[in-house]
C-alpha positions as a Markdown table, in Angstrom:
| # | Residue | x | y | z |
|---|---|---|---|---|
| 1 | Met | -10.5 | -54.4 | 19.3 |
| 2 | Asn | -8.5 | -52.6 | 16.6 |
| 3 | Glu | -6.2 | -49.7 | 17.2 |
| 4 | Val | -5.6 | -46.6 | 15.3 |
| 5 | Val | -2.0 | -45.0 | 15.2 |
| 6 | Leu | -2.1 | -41.3 | 15.6 |
| 7 | Gly | 0.7 | -38.7 | 15.6 |
| 8 | Val | 0.4 | -35.5 | 17.9 |
| 9 | Ala | 2.6 | -32.6 | 17.0 |
| 10 | Phe | 2.9 | -29.7 | 19.4 |
| 11 | Asp | 3.7 | -26.2 | 18.5 |
| 12 | Arg | 4.9 | -25.6 | 22.0 |
| 13 | Ile | 4.4 | -26.9 | 25.6 |
| 14 | Gly | 4.8 | -24.0 | 28.1 |
| 15 | Arg | 8.1 | -22.3 | 27.4 |
| 16 | His | 9.4 | -25.4 | 25.4 |
| 17 | His | 9.1 | -24.4 | 21.7 |
| 18 | Asp | 10.4 | -27.8 | 20.1 |
| 19 | Pro | 8.7 | -30.4 | 22.5 |
| 20 | Glu | 9.0 | -34.1 | 21.5 |
| 21 | Ser | 5.9 | -35.2 | 19.2 |
| 22 | Leu | 3.8 | -38.3 | 20.2 |
| 23 | Val | 2.9 | -41.4 | 18.4 |
| 24 | Leu | -0.2 | -43.1 | 20.2 |
| 25 | Asp | -2.0 | -46.3 | 19.8 |
| 26 | Val | -5.6 | -45.7 | 20.6 |
| 27 | Pro | -8.5 | -48.1 | 20.4 |
| 28 | Glu | -10.7 | -47.7 | 17.4 |
| 29 | Arg | -14.1 | -46.4 | 18.7 |
| 30 | Ala | -16.4 | -43.5 | 18.1 |
| 31 | Asn | -15.2 | -41.1 | 20.8 |
| 32 | Arg | -11.4 | -41.0 | 21.7 |
| 33 | Cys | -11.2 | -37.6 | 23.1 |
| 34 | Asp | -10.9 | -38.6 | 26.8 |
| 35 | Glu | -8.3 | -41.3 | 26.1 |
| 36 | Leu | -6.3 | -38.8 | 23.8 |
| 37 | Ala | -6.4 | -35.9 | 26.4 |
| 38 | Glu | -5.3 | -38.3 | 29.3 |
| 39 | Gln | -2.2 | -39.4 | 27.1 |
| 40 | Ile | -1.4 | -35.9 | 25.9 |
| 41 | His | -1.8 | -34.6 | 29.6 |
| 42 | Arg | 0.8 | -37.0 | 30.8 |
| 43 | His | 3.1 | -36.1 | 28.0 |
| 44 | Ala | 2.7 | -32.3 | 28.7 |
| 45 | Arg | 3.3 | -32.6 | 32.5 |
| 46 | Arg | 6.9 | -33.4 | 31.9 |
| 47 | Tyr | 7.3 | -29.8 | 30.3 |
| 48 | Leu | 5.2 | -27.8 | 32.9 |
| 49 | Gly | 5.7 | -26.7 | 36.3 |
| 50 | Ser | 1.9 | -25.8 | 37.2 |
| 51 | Arg | 0.0 | -28.7 | 38.9 |
| 52 | Glu | -3.2 | -27.2 | 37.3 |
| 53 | Val | -3.0 | -28.6 | 33.6 |
| 54 | Glu | -6.0 | -29.2 | 31.4 |
| 55 | Val | -6.0 | -30.6 | 27.8 |
| 56 | Leu | -8.8 | -29.9 | 25.5 |
| 57 | Val | -9.2 | -32.0 | 22.3 |
| 58 | Gln | -11.5 | -31.7 | 19.3 |
| 59 | Phe | -11.3 | -34.9 | 17.3 |
| 60 | Asp | -13.1 | -36.2 | 14.2 |
| 61 | Pro | -13.2 | -40.0 | 14.2 |
| 62 | Asp | -14.1 | -40.1 | 10.6 |
| 63 | Thr | -10.7 | -38.7 | 9.5 |
| 64 | Asn | -8.8 | -39.5 | 12.5 |
| 65 | Thr | -7.6 | -35.8 | 12.8 |
| 66 | Gly | -7.9 | -33.2 | 15.4 |
| 67 | Glu | -6.6 | -30.4 | 17.3 |
| 68 | Gly | -6.3 | -29.1 | 20.8 |
| 69 | Met | -4.8 | -26.8 | 23.5 |
| 70 | Ile | -3.1 | -27.0 | 26.8 |
| 71 | Leu | -4.1 | -24.8 | 29.5 |
| 72 | Val | -2.5 | -24.2 | 32.7 |
| 73 | Gly | -3.9 | -22.3 | 35.8 |
| 74 | Gly | -7.5 | -22.7 | 34.4 |
| 75 | Phe | -7.0 | -20.3 | 31.7 |
| 76 | Arg | -3.5 | -19.6 | 30.4 |
| 77 | Asn | -2.6 | -21.0 | 27.1 |
| 78 | Ala | 0.3 | -23.3 | 27.4 |
| 79 | Gly | 0.4 | -24.5 | 23.9 |
| 80 | Ser | -1.5 | -26.2 | 21.1 |
| 81 | Phe | -1.4 | -29.5 | 19.1 |
| 82 | Thr | -2.6 | -31.2 | 16.0 |
| 83 | Ile | -3.5 | -34.8 | 15.6 |
| 84 | Thr | -3.1 | -36.6 | 12.4 |
| 85 | Pro | -3.1 | -40.4 | 11.3 |
| 86 | Glu | 0.0 | -42.0 | 11.0 |
| 87 | Pro | 0.7 | -44.4 | 8.1 |
| 88 | Ala | 0.3 | -47.9 | 8.6 |
| 89 | Glu | 3.6 | -50.0 | 9.0 |
| 90 | Val | 4.3 | -52.3 | 6.1 |
| 91 | Thr | 5.4 | -55.8 | 7.2 |
| 92 | Ser | 6.7 | -58.4 | 4.7 |
């Protein structure tokens, strides 16, 4: 199965206004939202004290772009992010 490399840039996570971006290798298939949400959730937990963290993802598989938000406590906004394709590495 082929993989797609995606970059995730965060505007903030909780009170952290400059969190580290992510580069993810995800399987190439029609619906990647669950897998993306799981990996972003794992990353965001490092920055948040709340145990109730939810990640919402909207993703367009045709363009490999998307956006989403992080919620804590069921409804409080703890940040947002954008998903963009990363350029393929050139090997010689």
